[in-house]
C-alpha positions, 0 to 999 in steps of 0.5 A: 500499499502506498500511503502519503501521510500529512502530519505536523507532529513529527513524533507521531509522524514518525510512529505512524510511518514505522508501523506502517513500514513494519507492516510492508507499507510504503509511506511518504511524509509531509509536515505541512499543508503545501508540501502535503498538497503538492505530494498528493497531486505529484504522485499516486497513492493508495491512501491518504492520511491527512491531519486537520491542523496543518501549517501553512494550509489546513487539512480542510483546504488541502482536501477541498483542493484535491477534490477540486482537482478531481483527485479521488484517493481515499482520505483518512483525516485525523484531527486532535478536535473532537466534535461532530462539526469537525467531522461533518465538515470533513465529510462535507468536503470529500473525506472517506474516514475520520479518526480523533486523536489519540487513537490506536494504530491497530484501528488506524491500520483497520480503517486504512485496509477498509479504505483500500478495500473500497478504493477511490470513489467515482467522481460525484455527479453534479446535482441539477434542480431546475437553475440550481446546480450543485457540484459535490466534488468542487463544493460549487453551487450556482443559480442561473450560472452565477456562483453562490458561495456557502459554508460546509455546513450550508452546503450539506443541508442544500446537497441533502434536500436536492438529493431528495428533491420532491420528498418531504424531509424531517428536521431529523433527518436532515440532522442525521445526514449533515450533522451527526447520527447521534447528534442531541442538539436542538432540531431547530438549528435546521431552520437557522439553516434553511434560513441562510439557504433561502437568503443566499439562494432564493431571495436574490433571485426571487425564487422559492425552492425550499418549502416548509411543510408545517409539522413535517419538515421541508421539500425541495421544490422540483425545477418546474415547481419553483415559484417567483418571488415567493418567501417561505417561513423557516 
């Protein structure tokens, strides 16, 4: 297995490198974001182990740049930060798996083997609903050909709604898909993000893409069902 390890903690990086080498794997190590990105773009690897907190360029930005350049090598993210927001953001940007430090080397090795069995994911298809397009690989959203910049969380909510276009989805479903299956916070946080999406995607364009279904949740209208000028309450 050809592994690229991007980790700025030199002691940890060396421990991982030695452990993988003892298992018969070839490991290339980079200690900052820019050199890690260059290494990932400059050679083929079976899997990339990528720390989030990196000097020069964060792991988030490295991952985003790789996916934007159609590099689909499986990526396992590492972080010392323990929170569902970090995990969800990593998955939103195209990560394949996630480990929080400290972790067992046995678990790390098992995760890498699982990623290797799965192989690189195929290029995600661009989602289209009327004049609204979402490209998961480039983390890009456009309405009527105009770029709309979203945060990772907003992007995740929109992607879930677009993948379920025409279907009623509950707030709980959105939370489980975009936040975390075990999220125990207030479900009304979904209302907040739907409001953000409406202000960015609908109001400036005179559209009404996301329908509120009282007592149920939300529905992404189909391309032919988007009304002009309407505003649905969150």
